[in-house]
N, C-alpha and C positions, 0 to 999 in steps of 0.2 A: 448639429449634434451638441454644441456647447449650450444652446438654449435648452435642450432636453435635460442636460446635466443640472442647469440652474433650476429648472422646474422640479427635478427630483430632490434637489436640496431643500427647496421650499416645502415639498411634501413631507420629507423626512423630518424637518424641523417641526412641522405641524403635529406629527404623531409622537414626538419625543416626550415621554412623561415629564411633567413639570418637576416631579420629585427626584428625578434622576440626578445623581451627583456628577459633576464634571462631564457633561455631554460632549461628544466629539462629532464634528460635521465638517468634512472637507471634500473638495472636488476640483478637478482640472482636466483639460484635454490630454489625451494620451494616445500615442501611436498603437496600431493594432498589434505589433510584435514587440512592444516595449518590455524592458526588464523591470520587475517589481520586487523589491525587497521589503519584508515585513518582520518585525520583531515584537513579541509580546511575551514576557517571562511567565505570566500566570493568568488563568482565566479561560478565554476561548477566542479562537480566530475562525471566522466563517468567510469563505471565498465563493463568489458567484461569477462565473464567466458570462458575458453578454456581448451582443453585437453592436456595440457603440464605441466611438473613439474618445472615451473618457473614463475616468476612474472616480468613484464616489466612496467615501469612507464615513461610516457612522458608528456610534457605539457609546460606551461609558467607560471612563477612566477612573481608576481607584483614587481616592483622596490622597493628595500629596505626590501623585505621580505626574510625569510630564510627557505630553504627546508631541511627537515630531513628525513633520510631513514636508518633504521637499524634493526637488528634482526638476526635470524638464519633460517634454513630450516623448522623449526617447527612453526615459527611465525615471522611476520614482522610488524613494526610500521613505518608509513610514513605520511608526510603531510607538511603543511605550518605553521610556527611559527610566529604569529603576535605580539609577545612580544617585538620585536625589535623597532617597531614604535608606538605601542599602538593603531593603527587603523587597518582597514581590507580592503585594496584595493583588487579587484577581481583577483584571480588566477585560472588557468584552469589545471585540472589533468585528464589524461586518464590512467586507470590501467587495464592491462591484467593479469588475475590470474586464478588458477585452479578452475574448476566448483564446486568441492566438498569442497573448502575452506570455512571458516566461517568468515564473515566480520563484522566489527563494524565501522560504518561511522557516523561522527558527524560534524555538521556545524552550523553556525549562519544564513547565508543568501544564501549560495550556493545551486544551483539546483543540485539534485542527480538523475542520470539515471543509470540503470543497466540491463544487459541481462544475464540470466543464472547464477545468484549469489544469495546466501542465507545469512541471518543474520539480523543484527539490523541497521536501517537507521534512522537518526534523523537530522532535520534542524528546526531552529526557524521560519524563514520566507520563506525559499526556497521550491520549489516543489520537489516531489519525484515521479519518474516514473520507474516502474520495469516491465520487460517482460521476456518471456522464461519460464524456469522451475526452481524450487527451492525446497529445503527440508523444509524450513520454512522461514517466512517473519514476521518481526516486524518493523513497520514504524510509525514515529511520526513527526508532524509538527504543529506549532501553526497557522501561517497565510498563509502558502503555501497549495497547493493541493497535493493529493495523488492519483495516478492512478496505479492500480495493474492489469496488463495484463499478469499475470503469473499463471502457473499451480503449485499448491503447496498443500500438505496435511494439512498445518496449516498456517493461516494468522491472524495477529493482527495489527490493524491500528487505529490511533487516529489523529484527526485534531481539530483545534479551529474554525477559521472562514473559512478555506479552504474547498473545495469540496473533497469528497472521493468516488472513483469509483472502484468497483470490476468487472472485465470483463471476467475472466476465472475461471476454476474449482478450488475450495478449499474445501476439505473434511470438515474442521472445520474452521470457520471464526468468528472473534470477531471484529466488526467495530463500531466506534463511532465518532460523531462530536459534537461540541457545537452549532455552528451557521451555519455550512456549509451543503450543500446538500449531502446526502448520496445515492448513486445509486448502486444497486445490479443488474448488467446487465448480469447475468449468471444464468442458471437454474441447476447448478451442486453443490450447497452447501448442504451438508447433515446435518451438525450441525452448526447453525448460530445464532449469537446474534448481532442485529443491533439497535443502539440507537442514539438519538440526543436530544438536549434541545429545540432549536428553529429552527433548520434546517429541511428541508423536507426530507423524506425518500421515495425512489422509488424502488420497486422490480419488475423486468421484467421477465416474463417467469414462467412456471410451475415447482415447485420444484420436486426433485426426490420422488418416492413413499415412501421411508423410511426416508425422511427428518424430522427434528425437528427444527423449526425456531421460534425465538422470536424477535419481533420488538416493540420498545417502544419510545415514544416521549412525550414531555411536551406541547409546544405550536405549534410545527411544524406539518405538515400533514404527513400521511402515505398512499401511493398509492400502491396497489397491482394490477399490470397489467398482467392478465393471459389469456392464450388461452381459447377458448370456451370449449375445451375438457379436461381442467385441472381437476384433482381429488384431494381430501383431505378434511380435516376438518379445518375450519378457525374460531377461537374463537376471536371475536372482542369486545373490551370494551373501554369506554371513560367516564370520570367524567362529563365534561361539554361541550365536543365537539359533533360532529355529526358523524353518520355512514351511508354511502351510499353503498347500495348493488345493483350492476349491474347484478347479476346472478339470480334474482328471485324477488318475491314479499315480502319476509320476511323482516321485519323491526325490529330495536332494541327495547327491552323492558327494563323498569326500574326495578332495583333490589329492593327487599323488604327491605334489611338491609343496603342499601347505595343509595346515589343519582345518582350513575353512571348508565349507560345504557350498555347493552351487546347484542350481536347477535352471534349465532352459525350458520355457513353455511356449509352444507355438499354437496360437489360436487362429484358426482359419488361415487362408493364404494371404500373403502380403500384410499390409497394415503398418502400424507404428513400431518403433524399436524403443523399448523401455528397459533401462538398466537400474537395478536396485542393489545397494550394498549397505550392510550394517556390520557393526562389530559384535555387540551383544544383543542388539534389538531383534525382535521377532518380525518376520516378513509374512504378510498374509495376502494371498491372491484369492479374492472372493467375488462371487456374483452378487449383485444388488438384490 
């Protein structure tokens, strides 16, 4: 495997543009479950999981920046040190690493993309896009967007003003935004908590029959877009918002002990249990 890494280094060096400023090219052997920490304040970070016992890093570092790379077979730390100049011009890193490794990625404004990688991903204003398969995902960004097109048993993601989208199966998902739109575009979540403060929440597709899902919002809307043959129990409640039921004539009723209104909709026998709560936001139960 080490010979393969050396061969890849030679190949990458051959295709590196001669005009590229401060090219980066590093490699070493790495255990399959090693810990990998990466820091790049600005630019981009691309991660690719592969079935080799080595790590290869290539890219371009901004002028006057310093690249660091160190560690052992059980763990590696690498990235761009911006302490030399005090500013953060963009740098580009591409990292090939074992699929089973555990990554910890941090950035200020760099966009992060990854395929077949697991771990923690954080950027203040950059976007995060992950695909493939993973053992677990934890992603955070304030102003950027998060797109999870990844199959994983556990996913946790947070955004501030950016959008958040879950596209593929996650057995357990905990997703939240402050003002960004939250979209659950998969019908494969079995345990889910989805929340926002002012951003809209959209869930598309019928959840699994054994699913237990909770959706909450303050001022934003919650839209449940279901196929006509969907099944399950949907408990909907709002304090001062409205509830729209597109699956029948039942309408919300006011509670005796509180000013809020609630509606329980039973679709077919059995199925998922979905609870939706808002303060002022509208709740819509609709067919696709």
